[in-house]
PAGUMAR-367692 format. One record per atom (N, C-alpha, C): x, y, z; residue number from 1; chain. Coordinates in steps of 0.001 Angstrom, whole numbers, m for minus. Last residue first. Example, Ala and Ser with C-alpha at 12.3 -4.5 7.8 and 13.67 -1.06 7.14 Angstrom:
BEGIN
<x=12850	y=m2250	z=7080	num=2	cadena=A> .
<x=13670	y=m1060	z=7140	num=2	cadena=A> .
<x=12900	y=30	z=7870	num=2	cadena=A> .
<x=13190	y=m5690	z=7800	num=1	cadena=A> .
<x=12300	y=m4500	z=7800	num=1	cadena=A> .
<x=13200	y=m3300	z=7800	num=1	cadena=A> .
END
This chain:
BEGIN
<x=m12299	y=13616	z=24421	num=63	cadena=A> .
<x=m12360	y=12415	z=25244	num=63	cadena=A> .
<x=m13179	y=11398	z=24520	num=63	cadena=A> .
<x=m10032	y=15466	z=22301	num=62	cadena=A> .
<x=m11369	y=15070	z=22757	num=62	cadena=A> .
<x=m11303	y=13781	z=23576	num=62	cadena=A> .
<x=m7573	y=16003	z=21252	num=61	cadena=A> .
<x=m7812	y=16418	z=22631	num=61	cadena=A> .
<x=m9164	y=15956	z=23171	num=61	cadena=A> .
<x=m7836	y=15188	z=18627	num=60	cadena=A> .
<x=m6881	y=14510	z=19481	num=60	cadena=A> .
<x=m7098	y=14823	z=20958	num=60	cadena=A> .
<x=m9739	y=17028	z=17690	num=59	cadena=A> .
<x=m10052	y=15600	z=17698	num=59	cadena=A> .
<x=m9104	y=14846	z=18634	num=59	cadena=A> .
<x=m8293	y=19407	z=17981	num=58	cadena=A> .
<x=m9569	y=19243	z=18680	num=58	cadena=A> .
<x=m9933	y=17758	z=18775	num=58	cadena=A> .
<x=m6186	y=18930	z=16217	num=57	cadena=A> .
<x=m5916	y=19043	z=17658	num=57	cadena=A> .
<x=m7181	y=18884	z=18483	num=57	cadena=A> .
<x=m7662	y=18962	z=13833	num=56	cadena=A> .
<x=m6951	y=17748	z=14239	num=56	cadena=A> .
<x=m6663	y=17784	z=15725	num=56	cadena=A> .
<x=m8569	y=21599	z=13793	num=55	cadena=A> .
<x=m9547	y=20507	z=13841	num=55	cadena=A> .
<x=m8882	y=19182	z=14252	num=55	cadena=A> .
<x=m6129	y=23022	z=13721	num=54	cadena=A> .
<x=m7062	y=23217	z=14836	num=54	cadena=A> .
<x=m8049	y=22060	z=14941	num=54	cadena=A> .
<x=m5092	y=22144	z=11254	num=53	cadena=A> .
<x=m4365	y=21873	z=12493	num=53	cadena=A> .
<x=m5300	y=21998	z=13699	num=53	cadena=A> .
<x=m7021	y=23232	z=9518	num=52	cadena=A> .
<x=m6849	y=21784	z=9607	num=52	cadena=A> .
<x=m6143	y=21414	z=10907	num=52	cadena=A> .
<x=m6565	y=25984	z=9951	num=51	cadena=A> .
<x=m7881	y=25392	z=10225	num=51	cadena=A> .
<x=m7774	y=23874	z=10394	num=51	cadena=A> .
<x=m3884	y=26178	z=9096	num=50	cadena=A> .
<x=m4230	y=26531	z=10464	num=50	cadena=A> .
<x=m5582	y=25941	z=10860	num=50	cadena=A> .
<x=m4173	y=25461	z=6386	num=49	cadena=A> .
<x=m3332	y=24660	z=7278	num=49	cadena=A> .
<x=m3721	y=24915	z=8737	num=49	cadena=A> .
<x=m5763	y=27564	z=5480	num=48	cadena=A> .
<x=m6257	y=26188	z=5390	num=48	cadena=A> .
<x=m5476	y=25264	z=6326	num=48	cadena=A> .
<x=m4064	y=29791	z=5926	num=47	cadena=A> .
<x=m5343	y=29680	z=6639	num=47	cadena=A> .
<x=m5872	y=28245	z=6620	num=47	cadena=A> .
<x=m736	y=28363	z=6083	num=46	cadena=A> .
<x=m1693	y=29332	z=5561	num=46	cadena=A> .
<x=m3010	y=29110	z=6313	num=46	cadena=A> .
<x=2416	y=27028	z=5847	num=45	cadena=A> .
<x=1390	y=27515	z=6778	num=45	cadena=A> .
<x=565	y=28617	z=6116	num=45	cadena=A> .
<x=4395	y=26420	z=3892	num=44	cadena=A> .
<x=3206	y=25582	z=4064	num=44	cadena=A> .
<x=2081	y=26176	z=4897	num=44	cadena=A> .
<x=6555	y=28198	z=3756	num=43	cadena=A> .
<x=6061	y=27588	z=2524	num=43	cadena=A> .
<x=4699	y=26918	z=2698	num=43	cadena=A> .
<x=7006	y=28914	z=6377	num=42	cadena=A> .
<x=6748	y=29971	z=5394	num=42	cadena=A> .
<x=6148	y=29398	z=4110	num=42	cadena=A> .
<x=7570	y=26395	z=7481	num=41	cadena=A> .
<x=6362	y=27126	z=7884	num=41	cadena=A> .
<x=6005	y=28191	z=6862	num=41	cadena=A> .
<x=10050	y=25927	z=6212	num=40	cadena=A> .
<x=8915	y=25036	z=5965	num=40	cadena=A> .
<x=7608	y=25733	z=6325	num=40	cadena=A> .
<x=11611	y=27971	z=7304	num=39	cadena=A> .
<x=11422	y=27898	z=5849	num=39	cadena=A> .
<x=10219	y=27027	z=5498	num=39	cadena=A> .
<x=11481	y=27246	z=10013	num=38	cadena=A> .
<x=10941	y=28538	z=9585	num=38	cadena=A> .
<x=10691	y=28544	z=8079	num=38	cadena=A> .
<x=12812	y=24791	z=9948	num=37	cadena=A> .
<x=11410	y=24836	z=10352	num=37	cadena=A> .
<x=10760	y=26134	z=9896	num=37	cadena=A> .
<x=15385	y=25653	z=9247	num=36	cadena=A> .
<x=14627	y=24823	z=8313	num=36	cadena=A> .
<x=13145	y=24768	z=8666	num=36	cadena=A> .
<x=16056	y=27172	z=11561	num=35	cadena=A> .
<x=16085	y=27768	z=10216	num=35	cadena=A> .
<x=15235	y=26970	z=9233	num=35	cadena=A> .
<x=15833	y=25249	z=13593	num=34	cadena=A> .
<x=14983	y=26441	z=13622	num=34	cadena=A> .
<x=14911	y=27081	z=12235	num=34	cadena=A> .
<x=17875	y=23459	z=12759	num=33	cadena=A> .
<x=16470	y=23035	z=12818	num=33	cadena=A> .
<x=15526	y=24233	z=12810	num=33	cadena=A> .
<x=20141	y=25071	z=13051	num=32	cadena=A> .
<x=19825	y=24492	z=11741	num=32	cadena=A> .
<x=18354	y=24087	z=11697	num=32	cadena=A> .
<x=20053	y=25524	z=15798	num=31	cadena=A> .
<x=19928	y=26663	z=14880	num=31	cadena=A> .
<x=19546	y=26170	z=13488	num=31	cadena=A> .
<x=20489	y=22912	z=16731	num=30	cadena=A> .
<x=19226	y=23586	z=17034	num=30	cadena=A> .
<x=19000	y=24773	z=16103	num=30	cadena=A> .
<x=23099	y=22474	z=15802	num=29	cadena=A> .
<x=22007	y=21620	z=15328	num=29	cadena=A> .
<x=20655	y=22290	z=15567	num=29	cadena=A> .
<x=24500	y=24455	z=17265	num=28	cadena=A> .
<x=24501	y=24462	z=15800	num=28	cadena=A> .
<x=23343	y=23634	z=15229	num=28	cadena=A> .
<x=24024	y=23715	z=19954	num=27	cadena=A> .
<x=23575	y=25015	z=19450	num=27	cadena=A> .
<x=23491	y=25029	z=17925	num=27	cadena=A> .
<x=22823	y=20403	z=20637	num=26	cadena=A> .
<x=23888	y=21347	z=20325	num=26	cadena=A> .
<x=23333	y=22622	z=19708	num=26	cadena=A> .
<x=21084	y=18420	z=21018	num=25	cadena=A> .
<x=20943	y=19560	z=21922	num=25	cadena=A> .
<x=22015	y=20610	z=21666	num=25	cadena=A> .
<x=21788	y=16469	z=19200	num=24	cadena=A> .
<x=20448	y=17050	z=19114	num=24	cadena=A> .
<x=20221	y=18229	z=20052	num=24	cadena=A> .
<x=24097	y=15692	z=17384	num=23	cadena=A> .
<x=24167	y=16358	z=18683	num=23	cadena=A> .
<x=22871	y=17161	z=18828	num=23	cadena=A> .
<x=23599	y=15044	z=14801	num=22	cadena=A> .
<x=23252	y=14044	z=15805	num=22	cadena=A> .
<x=23406	y=14571	z=17224	num=22	cadena=A> .
<x=24627	y=16945	z=13156	num=21	cadena=A> .
<x=23224	y=17099	z=13542	num=21	cadena=A> .
<x=22796	y=16074	z=14592	num=21	cadena=A> .
<x=27148	y=16104	z=12474	num=20	cadena=A> .
<x=27053	y=17084	z=13557	num=20	cadena=A> .
<x=25611	y=17294	z=14006	num=20	cadena=A> .
<x=26731	y=14626	z=10168	num=19	cadena=A> .
<x=26951	y=13917	z=11427	num=19	cadena=A> .
<x=26789	y=14846	z=12627	num=19	cadena=A> .
<x=26487	y=15525	z=7611	num=18	cadena=A> .
<x=25476	y=15949	z=8569	num=18	cadena=A> .
<x=25608	y=15242	z=9915	num=18	cadena=A> .
<x=28360	y=14378	z=5996	num=17	cadena=A> .
<x=28495	y=15804	z=6239	num=17	cadena=A> .
<x=27482	y=16332	z=7256	num=17	cadena=A> .
<x=29967	y=11540	z=6266	num=16	cadena=A> .
<x=28617	y=12039	z=6557	num=16	cadena=A> .
<x=28725	y=13507	z=6932	num=16	cadena=A> .
<x=31813	y=9459	z=4158	num=15	cadena=A> .
<x=31793	y=10727	z=4902	num=15	cadena=A> .
<x=30344	y=11186	z=5061	num=15	cadena=A> .
<x=31570	y=5906	z=4651	num=14	cadena=A> .
<x=31418	y=7096	z=3817	num=14	cadena=A> .
<x=31353	y=8351	z=4695	num=14	cadena=A> .
<x=34122	y=3986	z=6236	num=13	cadena=A> .
<x=32775	y=4544	z=6268	num=13	cadena=A> .
<x=32690	y=5752	z=5336	num=13	cadena=A> .
<x=36716	y=3182	z=6421	num=12	cadena=A> .
<x=35976	y=2749	z=5239	num=12	cadena=A> .
<x=34566	y=3346	z=5164	num=12	cadena=A> .
<x=37541	y=4055	z=8877	num=11	cadena=A> .
<x=38180	y=4646	z=7700	num=11	cadena=A> .
<x=37422	y=4309	z=6424	num=11	cadena=A> .
<x=36136	y=2376	z=10559	num=10	cadena=A> .
<x=35766	y=3787	z=10495	num=10	cadena=A> .
<x=36358	y=4469	z=9271	num=10	cadena=A> .
<x=35555	y=m669	z=8677	num=9	cadena=A> .
<x=36251	y=115	z=9696	num=9	cadena=A> .
<x=35799	y=1567	z=9571	num=9	cadena=A> .
<x=32819	y=m2860	z=8216	num=8	cadena=A> .
<x=33628	y=m1748	z=7723	num=8	cadena=A> .
<x=34321	y=m1059	z=8891	num=8	cadena=A> .
<x=32946	y=m6393	z=8789	num=7	cadena=A> .
<x=32428	y=m5063	z=9108	num=7	cadena=A> .
<x=33385	y=m3990	z=8589	num=7	cadena=A> .
<x=32870	y=m8757	z=6141	num=6	cadena=A> .
<x=33625	y=m8155	z=7236	num=6	cadena=A> .
<x=33051	y=m6765	z=7522	num=6	cadena=A> .
<x=30081	y=m10821	z=5511	num=5	cadena=A> .
<x=30935	y=m9710	z=5111	num=5	cadena=A> .
<x=31633	y=m9136	z=6333	num=5	cadena=A> .
<x=30134	y=m14328	z=5889	num=4	cadena=A> .
<x=29635	y=m13032	z=6349	num=4	cadena=A> .
<x=30622	y=m11948	z=5912	num=4	cadena=A> .
<x=29906	y=m16612	z=3184	num=3	cadena=A> .
<x=30700	y=m15987	z=4234	num=3	cadena=A> .
<x=30087	y=m14644	z=4618	num=3	cadena=A> .
<x=27384	y=m19104	z=2739	num=2	cadena=A> .
<x=28069	y=m17885	z=2326	num=2	cadena=A> .
<x=28836	y=m17315	z=3505	num=2	cadena=A> .
<x=27412	y=m22605	z=2089	num=1	cadena=A> .
<x=27160	y=m21464	z=2945	num=1	cadena=A> .
<x=27929	y=m20250	z=2422	num=1	cadena=A> .
END
């Protein structure tokens, strides 16, 4: 049989520079999300995207 590995202590955990994003309702996390969403929209949203989004929403909203 193999021995189970001992759990890591908090001191042994790797540093997570984005741990603050887990506060999903925090002002800093929300600002970060808004900034990144705006950058993504600027890169991806165009007429073709808007048309596709409308047709998908129409299909999802249909009975």
